[in-house]
Each structure stands twice: as C-alpha cells, then as structure tokens.
C-alpha positions in Angstrom: 0.2 0.2 -0.2 1.4 3.3 -1.1 1.8 6.1 1.6 -0.4 9.1 1.2 1.6 12.3 2.0 -0.2 15.5 1.7 0.6 18.8 2.3 -1.5 21.7 4.6 -1.4 24.8 2.5 -1.9 27.1 5.6 0.7 26.0 7.9 3.3 24.4 5.3 2.8 21.1 7.7 3.0 17.9 5.9 0.9 14.9 7.0 2.0 11.3 6.0 0.4 7.8 6.7 2.2 5.8 9.6 5.1 3.3 8.5 4.5 0.1 8.4 6.1 -1.8 11.6 8.6 -3.6 9.5 10.7 -2.7 6.9 12.0 -4.9 3.6 15.2 -5.5 3.4 16.2 -5.3 0.0 19.5 -7.3 -1.6 21.7 -4.4 -3.2 21.6 -6.2 -7.0 17.6 -5.6 -7.0 17.7 -2.1 -5.5 19.9 -0.7 -8.3 17.8 -2.8 -11.2 14.5 -1.2 -9.7 16.7 2.4 -9.8 16.5 2.0 -13.7 12.7 1.9 -14.1 11.1 2.8 -10.7 10.4 5.9 -9.0 8.9 5.1 -5.8 10.6 3.5 -2.7 8.7 3.1 0.4 9.6 1.0 3.6 12.7 -0.5 2.3 16.0 -0.9 4.3 19.3 -1.3 1.9 22.6 -1.2 3.2 25.0 -0.3 -0.2 28.6 -1.2 1.0 29.8 2.1 0.0 28.0 1.7 -3.7 27.8 4.7 -6.1 24.4 5.7 -7.1 24.7 7.7 -10.4 21.3 9.9 -11.6 19.2 10.9 -13.3 16.2 10.1 -10.7 14.4 12.8 -11.3 11.2 13.0 -9.4 12.0 10.0 -7.5 10.6 9.3 -3.5 12.0 7.6 -0.7 9.5 7.0 2.0 10.4 5.8 5.3 13.4 3.8 3.9 16.8 3.0 6.1 19.7 3.7 3.4 23.1 3.1 4.4 26.8 3.8 3.2 25.2 4.6 -0.3 27.0 7.6 -2.1 24.4 9.7 -4.0 26.0 11.2 -7.6 24.9 12.8 -10.5 21.2 14.5 -10.7 18.0 14.5 -8.4 16.2 16.9 -9.4 12.9 17.3 -7.4 13.6 14.0 -5.6 11.8 13.7 -2.0 13.1 11.9 1.1 10.2 11.6 3.6 11.0 9.9 7.1 13.6 8.0 6.0 17.0 7.6 8.2 20.2 7.9 6.2 23.1 6.9 7.7 26.6 7.1 6.5 25.3 8.2 2.8 26.9 10.8 1.1 25.8 13.4 -1.3 28.8 13.6 -3.9 30.1 16.1 -6.7 26.1 16.4 -8.0 23.1 18.1 -8.2 20.0 18.3 -6.3 18.2 21.2 -7.2 14.6 21.3 -5.7 15.4 18.3 -3.1 13.3 17.7 -0.5 14.4 16.4 2.8 11.1 16.0 5.5 11.5 14.5 8.9 14.7 12.9 8.2 17.4 12.1 9.9 20.9 11.9 9.4 24.0 10.1 10.8 27.5 8.7 10.2 29.4 5.7 11.9 32.7 4.9 12.3 33.6 3.9 9.2 32.6 7.3 7.6 33.3 10.7 8.3 30.2 13.3 8.5 31.1 15.1 5.6 28.1 13.8 4.2 27.2 16.9 1.3 30.4 17.6 -0.6 31.2 19.8 -3.7 27.1 19.6 -4.9 24.6 22.0 -5.7 21.4 22.1 -3.3 20.2 25.3 -4.9 16.3 25.6 -3.6 16.7 22.7 -1.7 14.2 22.1 1.3 15.2 20.4 4.7 11.9 20.2 6.8 12.0 18.8 10.4 15.4 16.8 9.7 18.2 15.7 12.2 21.4 16.8 11.1 23.6 17.7 14.0 27.4 17.0 13.6 27.4 16.8 9.7 29.7 18.8 7.5 28.6 20.6 4.4 31.7 21.0 2.4 32.1 23.1 -0.6 28.1 22.6 -0.7 26.1 25.5 -2.7 23.0 26.0 -0.3 21.9 29.1 -2.3 18.0 29.9 -1.8 17.9 26.5 0.2 15.4 26.1 3.0 15.7 24.8 6.5 12.6 24.6 9.1 12.6 23.2 12.3 15.7 21.2 11.9 18.3 20.3 14.8 21.5 21.2 13.2 23.5 20.8 16.3 27.7 21.0 15.4 27.3 21.4 11.9 30.2 22.5 10.0 29.5 24.9 7.0 32.7 26.9 6.9 33.4 25.9 2.9 29.5 26.4 1.9 28.3 28.7 -0.6 25.1 30.4 0.6 24.8 33.2 -1.9 25.0 33.6 -5.6 27.7 35.1 -7.6 26.5 37.3 -10.2 29.5 39.2 -12.0 31.4 39.5 -8.9 28.3 40.8 -7.5 26.5 39.1 -4.6 23.1 38.4 -5.5 20.0 39.1 -3.1 19.2 35.2 -3.0 20.2 33.9 0.4 19.2 30.7 2.6 16.8 30.5 4.9 17.2 28.7 8.6 13.8 29.1 10.7 13.3 28.0 14.2 16.2 25.9 13.9 18.8 24.3 16.5 22.0 25.3 15.1 24.0 25.4 18.6 27.9 25.3 18.4 27.6 25.1 14.3 30.5 26.9 12.5 30.2 29.4 10.0 33.4 31.6 9.9 34.6 33.1 7.2 31.1 32.2 5.5 29.7 34.9 3.0 25.9 34.9 4.3 24.7 38.0 3.0 20.5 37.9 3.3 20.7 34.8 5.4 17.8 34.0 7.3 18.0 33.3 10.9 14.4 33.9 12.4 13.4 32.7 15.8 16.7 30.0 15.7 18.9 28.7 18.3 22.3 30.2 17.3 23.9 29.5 21.1 27.6 29.4 20.6 27.4 29.3 17.1 31.1 30.9 15.3 30.3 33.9 12.7 33.7 35.2 12.7 35.0 37.1 9.5 31.3 36.5 8.2 29.8 39.0 6.3 26.4 38.9 7.6 25.0 42.0 6.1 20.9 41.9 5.7 20.8 38.8 7.9 17.5 38.2 9.5 18.4 37.1 13.0 15.0 38.6 14.6 13.7 36.4 17.5 16.8 34.0 17.7 19.1 32.9 20.4 22.6 34.3 20.2 24.1 33.6 23.4 27.7 33.4 23.1 27.6 33.7 19.7 31.0 34.8 18.4 31.2 37.6 15.9 34.9 39.0 16.0 35.6 40.8 12.7 31.7 39.9 11.5 30.1 42.6 9.2 26.4 43.3 10.5 25.4 46.3 8.6 21.6 46.4 7.9 21.1 43.1 9.8 18.2 42.5 11.9 18.6 41.9 15.3 15.3 42.6 17.1 14.2 40.7 19.8 17.1 38.4 19.5 18.7 37.6 22.5 21.9 39.1 22.7 22.3 38.8 26.2 25.8 37.3 26.2 26.6 38.6 22.4 29.8 41.1 22.2 28.5 43.0 19.3 31.2 45.3 20.0 33.5 42.9 18.4 31.6 43.2 15.1 33.7 45.4 12.7 30.7 46.9 11.4 27.1 47.1 12.5 25.9 50.3 10.2 22.2 50.2 9.7 21.3 47.1 11.9 17.9 47.3 13.4 17.3 46.6 17.4 14.1 46.9 19.2 13.9 49.4 21.9 14.2 47.0 24.8 17.4 46.1 23.5 19.0 49.7 23.1 19.9 50.3 26.7 21.9 47.0 27.0 23.8 47.5 23.4 24.3 51.1 24.6 26.3 49.4 27.7 28.0 47.0 25.8 29.4 49.8 23.5 30.6 51.7 26.8 27.9 54.4 27.7 27.0 55.0 30.8 23.1 54.9 31.5 21.5 57.4 33.8 
C-alpha cells in the first residue's frame, strides 16, 4: 500500500500515513535494478556497502526508508526523501536542485566521517523537520535553500556557499534557517548576506569574519555567539536574545536594526553610561 503524503497549504506542514512496523531488506542488486525503472520506494532497508548511485533520478520518492553507506551522485532533481534515515550516506559531486528532505535523520558511523554533503549543488532544496547534527557541509552550494525546524547542532558550514555570485556581485538570494537549532555550528569566514536565522537557536555558533549584511536574526537566541570581525551592516537583530553577545567585536554594524528594549543593553556594551 502506498503511503499518502499531503501538504497543509496554510501551515506548510506535511502529513503522512504511519510507516509499517517492519521494513523490507532489499538486496543491493535488486535495488540497483529497480532504480532503472521505478521512481517510488517505500519502507525498504538497503545497506549499499559504499555503492555509488548515479542519476538522473528525477522526481523519485523514498518514503520511510533506511539507507546506509550509499553515495548519491549525478542529478536528483525534485527528489523527495520522507521520514527516512540516511546513515553514512553521502551526496557527492552532484546536482540536487529542488531536493526535499522531510522529517529525515542523518547520521554517520565509525567507518565514515560526517562530510555527508560534498561539492554538490543544493539550490532551492528544502530540509523540513530534519535531524542533521554533527554534519559537515563541504563545498556545498546552499543558496535559496530552506531549513525549517531542523536540528543542526555542531554542523560545519565553513566551506559552503550560501549566496550566488553574479559578475562579482552578491545576489539577493540567500538561504533560510527558520526555527532551527544551530547550537555550536561553525560558519566562520562564510559569506552570509541576506541569510535568515529568525527564531533559531544560535548559542555558541561561530560567525567570526563572516559577512552578515542584511541577515535576519529576529527572535533568534545568540547567547555566546562569536562575531569577531564580522560585518553586521543592516542586519535585523530585533527581539533577538543578545544578552551574552559581544557585539562590540564586530567590524561593522552600520544600519543594523534593534528593538527599543535592546537599546540600553547595547549602549552598555558599547561603553555608554546609562543614567
């Protein structure tokens, strides 16, 4: 029986029939054979033992699947992973425009490092309600990608591209992290113009030497975030928890927006005496 997946257009939430109690363990040869003709896989378990799957697998769907040690390469346009566990899988040297991960869990193992996303294009990809902690995004293009209510604790984004370059000018097409847990994540040295972090937990995140111009931190928790030599021009800090943020460490914050309730706190941080 096929799983029914539907989208609530008002809330953006996805609803899915519950997964069956047991998954079918599928032999690798059969799985590879089905990939040539099928576009829908449900409730299967496959241990790829480091096999490489080359696309294109346009509009494929993997629902409630457990996939291990598989390398996805080539093109996977508009592919959907729903409620699946991807253990020690890698997305390498490939194009994943419009890819959607919904309620998925990513994890490594002792045989593979956590560089699950390497040298790949994830423009317009969506990550909704996913567990991505301790993952490294290595040379990954994430412009216009969207993360909603994801857990990304201890992630490394230092070599990723979040904005698109057009004739040496930065386009206004950033990435969005909405209501995400990004504690201890490392963005240091990254171009993060027009990035959205609204209502996300950025405690202990590292933004050192980042360009955060026009970034949206509204409602975010920025306790102990590191912004040494960062640029915060025109950034939106309204209603953000900046109690432990050393904003004076930033190189520039010209035009940054704050709430009236934050003004006294920031004035004190800048050395003003409030009377």
